LOBALO-860981 format. One record per atom (N, C-alpha, C): residue number from 1; residue in three letters; chain; atom name; x, y, z. Coordinates in nm, 3 decimals. Layout:
num, residu, chaine, atome, X, Y, Z
NUM, ala, A, CA, X, Y, Z .
...
//
This chain:
num, residu, chaine, atome, X, Y, Z
1, unk, A, N, -1.246, 15.581, 3.067 .
1, unk, A, CA, -1.107, 15.619, 3.050 .
1, unk, A, C, -1.103, 15.771, 3.034 .
2, unk, A, N, -1.018, 15.832, 3.107 .
2, unk, A, CA, -1.011, 15.978, 3.102 .
2, unk, A, C, -0.937, 16.023, 2.977 .
3, unk, A, N, -0.958, 16.150, 2.946 .
3, unk, A, CA, -0.892, 16.210, 2.829 .
3, unk, A, C, -0.740, 16.199, 2.842 .
4, unk, A, N, -0.690, 16.228, 2.960 .
4, unk, A, CA, -0.546, 16.226, 2.983 .
4, unk, A, C, -0.490, 16.085, 2.964 .
5, unk, A, N, -0.559, 15.986, 3.010 .
5, unk, A, CA, -0.514, 15.848, 2.996 .
5, unk, A, C, -0.518, 15.804, 2.850 .
6, unk, A, N, -0.627, 15.838, 2.779 .
6, unk, A, CA, -0.636, 15.804, 2.637 .
6, unk, A, C, -0.526, 15.872, 2.557 .
7, unk, A, N, -0.501, 15.998, 2.587 .
7, unk, A, CA, -0.397, 16.073, 2.517 .
7, unk, A, C, -0.261, 16.010, 2.543 .
8, unk, A, N, -0.236, 15.973, 2.667 .
8, unk, A, CA, -0.109, 15.909, 2.703 .
8, unk, A, C, -0.091, 15.774, 2.634 .
9, unk, A, N, -0.197, 15.696, 2.627 .
9, unk, A, CA, -0.190, 15.566, 2.559 .
9, unk, A, C, -0.167, 15.585, 2.410 .
10, unk, A, N, -0.233, 15.683, 2.351 .
10, unk, A, CA, -0.212, 15.711, 2.208 .
10, unk, A, C, -0.069, 15.755, 2.182 .
11, unk, A, N, -0.016, 15.840, 2.267 .
11, unk, A, CA, 0.121, 15.886, 2.251 .
11, unk, A, C, 0.218, 15.770, 2.264 .
12, unk, A, N, 0.196, 15.682, 2.359 .
12, unk, A, CA, 0.284, 15.567, 2.378 .
12, unk, A, C, 0.283, 15.477, 2.255 .
13, unk, A, N, 0.164, 15.452, 2.199 .
13, unk, A, CA, 0.156, 15.370, 2.078 .
13, unk, A, C, 0.226, 15.437, 1.960 .
14, unk, A, N, 0.209, 15.566, 1.947 .
14, unk, A, CA, 0.273, 15.640, 1.839 .
14, unk, A, C, 0.424, 15.633, 1.851 .
15, unk, A, N, 0.476, 15.652, 1.973 .
15, unk, A, CA, 0.620, 15.645, 1.994 .
15, unk, A, C, 0.673, 15.504, 1.969 .
16, unk, A, N, 0.599, 15.403, 2.011 .
16, unk, A, CA, 0.639, 15.265, 1.988 .
16, unk, A, C, 0.645, 15.237, 1.839 .
17, unk, A, N, 0.545, 15.278, 1.766 .
17, unk, A, CA, 0.543, 15.256, 1.622 .
17, unk, A, C, 0.658, 15.330, 1.555 .
18, unk, A, N, 0.688, 15.447, 1.601 .
18, unk, A, CA, 0.797, 15.525, 1.544 .
18, unk, A, C, 0.934, 15.466, 1.571 .
19, unk, A, N, 0.945, 15.389, 1.679 .
19, unk, A, CA, 1.075, 15.331, 1.709 .
19, unk, A, C, 1.102, 15.206, 1.627 .
20, unk, A, N, 0.998, 15.143, 1.573 .
20, unk, A, CA, 1.016, 15.023, 1.493 .
20, unk, A, C, 1.076, 15.058, 1.357 .
21, unk, A, N, 1.023, 15.159, 1.293 .
21, unk, A, CA, 1.074, 15.202, 1.163 .
21, unk, A, C, 1.045, 15.351, 1.151 .
22, unk, A, N, 1.138, 15.423, 1.092 .
22, unk, A, CA, 1.116, 15.564, 1.071 .
22, unk, A, C, 1.160, 15.600, 0.931 .
23, unk, A, N, 1.108, 15.710, 0.881 .
23, unk, A, CA, 1.142, 15.752, 0.746 .
23, unk, A, C, 1.246, 15.863, 0.751 .
24, unk, A, N, 1.339, 15.859, 0.655 .
24, unk, A, CA, 1.438, 15.966, 0.646 .
24, unk, A, C, 1.377, 16.084, 0.570 .
25, unk, A, N, 1.458, 16.184, 0.542 .
25, unk, A, CA, 1.406, 16.304, 0.477 .
25, unk, A, C, 1.358, 16.277, 0.335 .
26, unk, A, N, 1.396, 16.163, 0.276 .
26, unk, A, CA, 1.349, 16.128, 0.143 .
26, unk, A, C, 1.222, 16.042, 0.148 .
27, unk, A, N, 1.179, 16.005, 0.268 .
27, unk, A, CA, 1.060, 15.924, 0.281 .
27, unk, A, C, 1.088, 15.774, 0.276 .
28, unk, A, N, 1.216, 15.735, 0.279 .
28, unk, A, CA, 1.249, 15.594, 0.279 .
28, unk, A, C, 1.244, 15.540, 0.420 .
29, unk, A, N, 1.189, 15.421, 0.435 .
29, unk, A, CA, 1.184, 15.358, 0.566 .
29, unk, A, C, 1.322, 15.305, 0.599 .
30, unk, A, N, 1.371, 15.341, 0.714 .
30, unk, A, CA, 1.504, 15.300, 0.757 .
30, unk, A, C, 1.494, 15.172, 0.839 .
31, unk, A, N, 1.598, 15.096, 0.836 .
31, unk, A, CA, 1.606, 14.977, 0.920 .
31, unk, A, C, 1.548, 14.853, 0.856 .
32, unk, A, N, 1.493, 14.863, 0.736 .
32, unk, A, CA, 1.433, 14.746, 0.675 .
32, unk, A, C, 1.540, 14.647, 0.631 .
33, unk, A, N, 1.646, 14.694, 0.568 .
33, unk, A, CA, 1.755, 14.608, 0.524 .
33, unk, A, C, 1.887, 14.673, 0.564 .
34, unk, A, N, 1.979, 14.593, 0.608 .
34, unk, A, CA, 2.111, 14.647, 0.632 .
34, unk, A, C, 2.194, 14.626, 0.506 .
35, unk, A, N, 2.286, 14.715, 0.481 .
35, unk, A, CA, 2.367, 14.707, 0.360 .
35, unk, A, C, 2.474, 14.601, 0.377 .
36, unk, A, N, 2.496, 14.528, 0.268 .
36, unk, A, CA, 2.600, 14.426, 0.269 .
36, unk, A, C, 2.735, 14.490, 0.241 .
37, unk, A, N, 2.841, 14.411, 0.261 .
37, unk, A, CA, 2.975, 14.460, 0.228 .
37, unk, A, C, 2.984, 14.492, 0.079 .
38, unk, A, N, 2.919, 14.409, -0.005 .
38, unk, A, CA, 2.918, 14.435, -0.149 .
38, unk, A, C, 2.856, 14.572, -0.180 .
39, unk, A, N, 2.745, 14.601, -0.115 .
39, unk, A, CA, 2.677, 14.727, -0.142 .
39, unk, A, C, 2.760, 14.845, -0.092 .
40, unk, A, N, 2.821, 14.831, 0.023 .
40, unk, A, CA, 2.906, 14.938, 0.075 .
40, unk, A, C, 3.027, 14.961, -0.016 .
41, unk, A, N, 3.085, 14.852, -0.064 .
41, unk, A, CA, 3.199, 14.863, -0.156 .
41, unk, A, C, 3.153, 14.927, -0.288 .
42, unk, A, N, 3.036, 14.889, -0.335 .
42, unk, A, CA, 2.982, 14.947, -0.459 .
42, unk, A, C, 2.963, 15.097, -0.443 .
43, unk, A, N, 2.915, 15.141, -0.328 .
43, unk, A, CA, 2.896, 15.284, -0.304 .
43, unk, A, C, 3.028, 15.360, -0.312 .
44, unk, A, N, 3.135, 15.298, -0.265 .
44, unk, A, CA, 3.268, 15.362, -0.276 .
44, unk, A, C, 3.307, 15.378, -0.422 .
45, unk, A, N, 3.283, 15.273, -0.501 .
45, unk, A, CA, 3.314, 15.281, -0.644 .
45, unk, A, C, 3.228, 15.387, -0.713 .
46, unk, A, N, 3.102, 15.393, -0.677 .
46, unk, A, CA, 3.013, 15.492, -0.738 .
46, unk, A, C, 3.059, 15.633, -0.704 .
47, unk, A, N, 3.097, 15.655, -0.580 .
47, unk, A, CA, 3.144, 15.787, -0.538 .
47, unk, A, C, 3.270, 15.828, -0.614 .
48, unk, A, N, 3.349, 15.729, -0.654 .
48, unk, A, CA, 3.472, 15.756, -0.728 .
48, unk, A, C, 3.449, 15.758, -0.879 .
49, unk, A, N, 3.323, 15.739, -0.921 .
49, unk, A, CA, 3.294, 15.737, -1.064 .
49, unk, A, C, 3.334, 15.608, -1.132 .
50, unk, A, N, 3.356, 15.504, -1.054 .
50, unk, A, CA, 3.395, 15.373, -1.107 .
50, unk, A, C, 3.271, 15.285, -1.122 .
51, unk, A, N, 3.190, 15.320, -1.221 .
51, unk, A, CA, 3.058, 15.260, -1.236 .
51, unk, A, C, 3.065, 15.113, -1.273 .
52, unk, A, N, 3.158, 15.077, -1.362 .
52, unk, A, CA, 3.170, 14.936, -1.405 .
52, unk, A, C, 3.207, 14.846, -1.287 .
53, unk, A, N, 3.287, 14.896, -1.196 .
53, unk, A, CA, 3.326, 14.818, -1.080 .
53, unk, A, C, 3.209, 14.800, -0.983 .
54, unk, A, N, 3.117, 14.895, -0.980 .
54, unk, A, CA, 3.002, 14.887, -0.890 .
54, unk, A, C, 2.900, 14.784, -0.936 .
55, unk, A, N, 2.888, 14.765, -1.068 .
55, unk, A, CA, 2.781, 14.679, -1.122 .
55, unk, A, C, 2.783, 14.537, -1.066 .
56, unk, A, N, 2.895, 14.462, -1.074 .
56, unk, A, CA, 2.890, 14.324, -1.023 .
56, unk, A, C, 2.864, 14.316, -0.872 .
57, unk, A, N, 2.911, 14.414, -0.799 .
57, unk, A, CA, 2.886, 14.414, -0.654 .
57, unk, A, C, 2.738, 14.433, -0.624 .
58, unk, A, N, 2.674, 14.521, -0.699 .
58, unk, A, CA, 2.531, 14.544, -0.679 .
58, unk, A, C, 2.448, 14.427, -0.731 .
59, unk, A, N, 2.493, 14.367, -0.841 .
59, unk, A, CA, 2.424, 14.247, -0.892 .
59, unk, A, C, 2.428, 14.137, -0.786 .
60, unk, A, N, 2.542, 14.122, -0.719 .
60, unk, A, CA, 2.554, 14.021, -0.613 .
60, unk, A, C, 2.458, 14.051, -0.499 .
61, unk, A, N, 2.445, 14.179, -0.463 .
61, unk, A, CA, 2.352, 14.217, -0.356 .
61, unk, A, C, 2.209, 14.182, -0.395 .
62, unk, A, N, 2.172, 14.214, -0.518 .
62, unk, A, CA, 2.035, 14.191, -0.563 .
62, unk, A, C, 2.005, 14.042, -0.578 .
63, unk, A, N, 2.107, 13.963, -0.610 .
63, unk, A, CA, 2.087, 13.818, -0.620 .
63, unk, A, C, 2.035, 13.762, -0.488 .
64, unk, A, N, 2.084, 13.815, -0.378 .
64, unk, A, CA, 2.040, 13.769, -0.247 .
64, unk, A, C, 1.923, 13.846, -0.190 .
65, unk, A, N, 1.899, 13.967, -0.242 .
65, unk, A, CA, 1.791, 14.054, -0.193 .
65, unk, A, C, 1.724, 14.122, -0.312 .
66, unk, A, N, 1.643, 14.047, -0.387 .
66, unk, A, CA, 1.585, 14.101, -0.510 .
66, unk, A, C, 1.488, 14.218, -0.491 .
67, unk, A, N, 1.446, 14.242, -0.370 .
67, unk, A, CA, 1.354, 14.355, -0.347 .
67, unk, A, C, 1.422, 14.472, -0.276 .
68, unk, A, N, 1.554, 14.476, -0.279 .
68, unk, A, CA, 1.629, 14.586, -0.218 .
68, unk, A, C, 1.625, 14.705, -0.314 .
69, unk, A, N, 1.534, 14.796, -0.288 .
69, unk, A, CA, 1.510, 14.909, -0.377 .
69, unk, A, C, 1.632, 14.999, -0.389 .
70, unk, A, N, 1.702, 15.022, -0.279 .
70, unk, A, CA, 1.821, 15.106, -0.283 .
70, unk, A, C, 1.926, 15.046, -0.376 .
71, unk, A, N, 1.950, 14.916, -0.363 .
71, unk, A, CA, 2.049, 14.850, -0.448 .
71, unk, A, C, 2.005, 14.850, -0.594 .
72, unk, A, N, 1.876, 14.829, -0.619 .
72, unk, A, CA, 1.824, 14.834, -0.755 .
72, unk, A, C, 1.842, 14.973, -0.817 .
73, unk, A, N, 1.813, 15.076, -0.739 .
73, unk, A, CA, 1.829, 15.213, -0.790 .
73, unk, A, C, 1.976, 15.241, -0.818 .
74, unk, A, N, 2.064, 15.200, -0.727 .
74, unk, A, CA, 2.207, 15.220, -0.748 .
74, unk, A, C, 2.256, 15.143, -0.869 .
75, unk, A, N, 2.206, 15.020, -0.887 .
75, unk, A, CA, 2.246, 14.939, -1.001 .
75, unk, A, C, 2.197, 15.003, -1.131 .
76, unk, A, N, 2.072, 15.048, -1.133 .
76, unk, A, CA, 2.020, 15.115, -1.251 .
76, unk, A, C, 2.102, 15.239, -1.285 .
77, unk, A, N, 2.135, 15.315, -1.184 .
77, unk, A, CA, 2.216, 15.436, -1.206 .
77, unk, A, C, 2.355, 15.398, -1.259 .
78, unk, A, N, 2.413, 15.294, -1.202 .
78, unk, A, CA, 2.545, 15.250, -1.247 .
78, unk, A, C, 2.541, 15.204, -1.392 .
79, unk, A, N, 2.439, 15.126, -1.427 .
79, unk, A, CA, 2.425, 15.084, -1.566 .
79, unk, A, C, 2.410, 15.204, -1.659 .
80, unk, A, N, 2.331, 15.302, -1.618 .
80, unk, A, CA, 2.313, 15.422, -1.701 .
80, unk, A, C, 2.446, 15.494, -1.721 .
81, unk, A, N, 2.525, 15.501, -1.616 .
81, unk, A, CA, 2.654, 15.571, -1.626 .
81, unk, A, C, 2.754, 15.495, -1.713 .
82, unk, A, N, 2.737, 15.363, -1.726 .
82, unk, A, CA, 2.825, 15.286, -1.815 .
82, unk, A, C, 2.773, 15.288, -1.959 .
83, unk, A, N, 2.654, 15.342, -1.978 .
83, unk, A, CA, 2.597, 15.350, -2.113 .
83, unk, A, C, 2.502, 15.237, -2.146 .
84, unk, A, N, 2.481, 15.144, -2.054 .
84, unk, A, CA, 2.388, 15.033, -2.077 .
84, unk, A, C, 2.248, 15.076, -2.033 .
85, unk, A, N, 2.183, 15.154, -2.119 .
85, unk, A, CA, 2.055, 15.214, -2.082 .
85, unk, A, C, 1.942, 15.113, -2.076 .
86, unk, A, N, 1.949, 15.005, -2.155 .
86, unk, A, CA, 1.845, 14.903, -2.147 .
86, unk, A, C, 1.844, 14.838, -2.009 .
87, unk, A, N, 1.961, 14.799, -1.959 .
87, unk, A, CA, 1.970, 14.740, -1.825 .
87, unk, A, C, 1.932, 14.843, -1.719 .
88, unk, A, N, 1.975, 14.967, -1.739 .
88, unk, A, CA, 1.943, 15.072, -1.642 .
88, unk, A, C, 1.793, 15.088, -1.628 .
89, unk, A, N, 1.724, 15.099, -1.739 .
89, unk, A, CA, 1.579, 15.120, -1.736 .
89, unk, A, C, 1.510, 14.999, -1.675 .
90, unk, A, N, 1.555, 14.880, -1.710 .
90, unk, A, CA, 1.495, 14.759, -1.654 .
90, unk, A, C, 1.505, 14.758, -1.501 .
91, unk, A, N, 1.624, 14.784, -1.448 .
91, unk, A, CA, 1.644, 14.781, -1.302 .
91, unk, A, C, 1.568, 14.894, -1.233 .
92, unk, A, N, 1.567, 15.011, -1.294 .
92, unk, A, CA, 1.498, 15.125, -1.232 .
92, unk, A, C, 1.347, 15.106, -1.232 .
93, unk, A, N, 1.293, 15.044, -1.335 .
93, unk, A, CA, 1.150, 15.015, -1.336 .
93, unk, A, C, 1.112, 14.916, -1.227 .
94, unk, A, N, 1.199, 14.817, -1.205 .
94, unk, A, CA, 1.173, 14.721, -1.097 .
94, unk, A, C, 1.174, 14.795, -0.963 .
95, unk, A, N, 1.271, 14.883, -0.943 .
95, unk, A, CA, 1.279, 14.960, -0.818 .
95, unk, A, C, 1.152, 15.042, -0.798 .
96, unk, A, N, 1.105, 15.106, -0.904 .
96, unk, A, CA, 0.985, 15.190, -0.893 .
96, unk, A, C, 0.859, 15.105, -0.874 .
97, unk, A, N, 0.857, 14.987, -0.935 .
97, unk, A, CA, 0.744, 14.896, -0.910 .
97, unk, A, C, 0.737, 14.859, -0.762 .
98, unk, A, N, 0.854, 14.838, -0.701 .
98, unk, A, CA, 0.859, 14.803, -0.559 .
98, unk, A, C, 0.829, 14.923, -0.469 .
99, unk, A, N, 0.874, 15.041, -0.509 .
99, unk, A, CA, 0.855, 15.162, -0.429 .
99, unk, A, C, 0.836, 15.281, -0.523 .
100, unk, A, N, 0.711, 15.309, -0.564 .
100, unk, A, CA, 0.685, 15.417, -0.659 .
100, unk, A, C, 0.729, 15.555, -0.610 .
101, unk, A, N, 0.750, 15.571, -0.481 .
101, unk, A, CA, 0.788, 15.701, -0.425 .
101, unk, A, C, 0.940, 15.713, -0.403 .
102, unk, A, N, 1.016, 15.620, -0.453 .
102, unk, A, CA, 1.160, 15.624, -0.435 .
102, unk, A, C, 1.218, 15.736, -0.521 .
103, unk, A, N, 1.274, 15.836, -0.456 .
103, unk, A, CA, 1.319, 15.956, -0.526 .
103, unk, A, C, 1.430, 15.928, -0.625 .
104, unk, A, N, 1.536, 15.860, -0.581 .
104, unk, A, CA, 1.649, 15.839, -0.668 .
104, unk, A, C, 1.612, 15.754, -0.788 .
105, unk, A, N, 1.532, 15.650, -0.768 .
105, unk, A, CA, 1.492, 15.565, -0.881 .
105, unk, A, C, 1.416, 15.648, -0.985 .
106, unk, A, N, 1.327, 15.735, -0.939 .
106, unk, A, CA, 1.254, 15.821, -1.033 .
106, unk, A, C, 1.347, 15.919, -1.102 .
107, unk, A, N, 1.440, 15.977, -1.027 .
107, unk, A, CA, 1.537, 16.069, -1.085 .
107, unk, A, C, 1.623, 15.998, -1.190 .
108, unk, A, N, 1.682, 15.884, -1.153 .
108, unk, A, CA, 1.772, 15.814, -1.243 .
108, unk, A, C, 1.699, 15.765, -1.368 .
109, unk, A, N, 1.574, 15.723, -1.352 .
109, unk, A, CA, 1.497, 15.679, -1.469 .
109, unk, A, C, 1.470, 15.798, -1.562 .
110, unk, A, N, 1.437, 15.912, -1.505 .
110, unk, A, CA, 1.417, 16.032, -1.586 .
110, unk, A, C, 1.544, 16.070, -1.660 .
111, unk, A, N, 1.657, 16.061, -1.593 .
111, unk, A, CA, 1.785, 16.092, -1.658 .
111, unk, A, C, 1.817, 15.992, -1.769 .
112, unk, A, N, 1.786, 15.865, -1.746 .
112, unk, A, CA, 1.809, 15.763, -1.849 .
112, unk, A, C, 1.723, 15.792, -1.973 .
113, unk, A, N, 1.598, 15.831, -1.950 .
113, unk, A, CA, 1.512, 15.866, -2.063 .
113, unk, A, C, 1.568, 15.985, -2.141 .
114, unk, A, N, 1.625, 16.082, -2.071 .
114, unk, A, CA, 1.685, 16.196, -2.141 .
114, unk, A, C, 1.803, 16.150, -2.227 .
115, unk, A, N, 1.882, 16.056, -2.175 .
115, unk, A, CA, 1.994, 16.004, -2.255 .
115, unk, A, C, 1.944, 15.935, -2.381 .
116, unk, A, N, 1.824, 15.879, -2.374 .
116, unk, A, CA, 1.762, 15.816, -2.491 .
116, unk, A, C, 1.684, 15.917, -2.577 .
117, unk, A, N, 1.688, 16.043, -2.537 .
117, unk, A, CA, 1.616, 16.151, -2.604 .
117, unk, A, C, 1.464, 16.128, -2.600 .
118, unk, A, N, 1.417, 16.071, -2.490 .
118, unk, A, CA, 1.274, 16.045, -2.471 .
118, unk, A, C, 1.220, 16.146, -2.369 .
119, unk, A, N, 1.199, 16.268, -2.418 .
119, unk, A, CA, 1.155, 16.376, -2.330 .
119, unk, A, C, 1.019, 16.348, -2.266 .
120, unk, A, N, 0.920, 16.295, -2.337 .
120, unk, A, CA, 0.790, 16.270, -2.271 .
120, unk, A, C, 0.801, 16.178, -2.148 .
121, unk, A, N, 0.882, 16.074, -2.158 .
121, unk, A, CA, 0.896, 15.985, -2.042 .
121, unk, A, C, 0.976, 16.051, -1.930 .
122, unk, A, N, 1.074, 16.132, -1.966 .
122, unk, A, CA, 1.148, 16.207, -1.863 .
122, unk, A, C, 1.053, 16.301, -1.790 .
123, unk, A, N, 0.963, 16.364, -1.865 .
123, unk, A, CA, 0.865, 16.454, -1.804 .
123, unk, A, C, 0.768, 16.377, -1.714 .
124, unk, A, N, 0.738, 16.253, -1.747 .
124, unk, A, CA, 0.654, 16.169, -1.660 .
124, unk, A, C, 0.722, 16.148, -1.525 .
125, unk, A, N, 0.852, 16.123, -1.528 .
125, unk, A, CA, 0.927, 16.104, -1.403 .
125, unk, A, C, 0.933, 16.234, -1.325 .
126, unk, A, N, 0.945, 16.347, -1.395 .
126, unk, A, CA, 0.944, 16.476, -1.326 .
126, unk, A, C, 0.809, 16.498, -1.258 .
127, unk, A, N, 0.702, 16.462, -1.327 .
127, unk, A, CA, 0.568, 16.474, -1.269 .
127, unk, A, C, 0.554, 16.384, -1.146 .
128, unk, A, N, 0.610, 16.263, -1.156 .
128, unk, A, CA, 0.605, 16.172, -1.040 .
128, unk, A, C, 0.680, 16.233, -0.922 .
129, unk, A, N, 0.798, 16.288, -0.949 .
129, unk, A, CA, 0.875, 16.352, -0.842 .
129, unk, A, C, 0.802, 16.472, -0.784 .
130, unk, A, N, 0.732, 16.546, -0.869 .
130, unk, A, CA, 0.657, 16.662, -0.821 .
130, unk, A, C, 0.548, 16.618, -0.724 .
131, unk, A, N, 0.486, 16.505, -0.751 .
131, unk, A, CA, 0.381, 16.459, -0.659 .
131, unk, A, C, 0.438, 16.398, -0.532 .
132, unk, A, N, 0.560, 16.345, -0.540 .
132, unk, A, CA, 0.624, 16.286, -0.422 .
132, unk, A, C, 0.681, 16.395, -0.332 .
133, unk, A, N, 0.746, 16.492, -0.392 .
133, unk, A, CA, 0.812, 16.601, -0.318 .
133, unk, A, C, 0.712, 16.715, -0.302 .
134, unk, A, N, 0.645, 16.718, -0.191 .
134, unk, A, CA, 0.536, 16.815, -0.172 .
134, unk, A, C, 0.583, 16.958, -0.190 .
135, unk, A, N, 0.696, 16.995, -0.134 .
135, unk, A, CA, 0.747, 17.132, -0.148 .
135, unk, A, C, 0.875, 17.135, -0.230 .
136, unk, A, N, 0.894, 17.038, -0.315 .
136, unk, A, CA, 1.016, 17.030, -0.394 .
136, unk, A, C, 1.125, 16.961, -0.316 .
137, unk, A, N, 1.219, 16.903, -0.389 .
137, unk, A, CA, 1.331, 16.834, -0.325 .
137, unk, A, C, 1.446, 16.830, -0.424 .
138, unk, A, N, 1.558, 16.783, -0.378 .
138, unk, A, CA, 1.677, 16.780, -0.462 .
138, unk, A, C, 1.660, 16.698, -0.588 .
139, unk, A, N, 1.595, 16.581, -0.577 .
139, unk, A, CA, 1.576, 16.496, -0.695 .
139, unk, A, C, 1.489, 16.566, -0.798 .
140, unk, A, N, 1.384, 16.633, -0.753 .
140, unk, A, CA, 1.296, 16.707, -0.845 .
140, unk, A, C, 1.374, 16.819, -0.913 .
141, unk, A, N, 1.447, 16.897, -0.834 .
141, unk, A, CA, 1.522, 17.010, -0.892 .
141, unk, A, C, 1.629, 16.962, -0.989 .
142, unk, A, N, 1.695, 16.853, -0.956 .
142, unk, A, CA, 1.798, 16.799, -1.044 .
142, unk, A, C, 1.740, 16.758, -1.178 .
143, unk, A, N, 1.631, 16.681, -1.175 .
143, unk, A, CA, 1.570, 16.637, -1.301 .
143, unk, A, C, 1.512, 16.755, -1.378 .
144, unk, A, N, 1.454, 16.850, -1.308 .
144, unk, A, CA, 1.400, 16.969, -1.376 .
144, unk, A, C, 1.512, 17.044, -1.446 .
145, unk, A, N, 1.625, 17.063, -1.379 .
145, unk, A, CA, 1.740, 17.130, -1.440 .
145, unk, A, C, 1.794, 17.051, -1.559 .
146, unk, A, N, 1.799, 16.918, -1.546 .
146, unk, A, CA, 1.845, 16.834, -1.656 .
146, unk, A, C, 1.754, 16.848, -1.777 .
147, unk, A, N, 1.625, 16.852, -1.753 .
147, unk, A, CA, 1.528, 16.867, -1.862 .
147, unk, A, C, 1.541, 17.003, -1.928 .
148, unk, A, N, 1.557, 17.106, -1.846 .
148, unk, A, CA, 1.575, 17.241, -1.903 .
148, unk, A, C, 1.703, 17.249, -1.986 .
149, unk, A, N, 1.811, 17.187, -1.939 .
149, unk, A, CA, 1.936, 17.185, -2.015 .
149, unk, A, C, 1.918, 17.106, -2.145 .
150, unk, A, N, 1.846, 16.996, -2.138 .
150, unk, A, CA, 1.818, 16.915, -2.258 .
150, unk, A, C, 1.741, 16.998, -2.360 .
151, unk, A, N, 1.637, 17.067, -2.315 .
151, unk, A, CA, 1.557, 17.150, -2.406 .
151, unk, A, C, 1.641, 17.262, -2.465 .
152, unk, A, N, 1.726, 17.325, -2.384 .
152, unk, A, CA, 1.809, 17.435, -2.432 .
152, unk, A, C, 1.908, 17.385, -2.538 .
153, unk, A, N, 1.966, 17.267, -2.514 .
153, unk, A, CA, 2.062, 17.212, -2.609 .
153, unk, A, C, 1.994, 17.172, -2.739 .
154, unk, A, N, 1.869, 17.132, -2.727 .
154, unk, A, CA, 1.791, 17.090, -2.843 .
154, unk, A, C, 1.733, 17.210, -2.916 .
155, unk, A, N, 1.728, 17.324, -2.848 .
155, unk, A, CA, 1.675, 17.446, -2.909 .
155, unk, A, C, 1.525, 17.457, -2.907 .
156, unk, A, N, 1.461, 17.390, -2.807 .
156, unk, A, CA, 1.313, 17.399, -2.800 .
156, unk, A, C, 1.268, 17.465, -2.674 .
//
């Protein structure tokens, strides 16, 4: 087999593999699950700051798709915004168990720990984001800024 033929076959396989699933800028694989009407409606409520309205819609999504990391992260974030930090942490830990590199789940969990005044655990999430975001990313910068604001407010 000539070099040109091997290179062409390798390129074809690479392109074929890339067309099956691809990762977005956050590293999430696209196309694995399509969003339900409940999840889309929940996202509208979340965008409007209507966190309590988003919770049952996301719970319904997870009931049918318990490994939907996006829905779990959104649900954890929604619970945190309603003040139910126990539920938030539980859902976010499940999301991270399923996908340890999920940026939003790590960010939201770090923010939940800050709300509980648990700086060491928030710093663990920042460290996780630092290893995930090779050159930094929005989730890392957001949590880093939140931690700096927390420290400044605490006077340390």
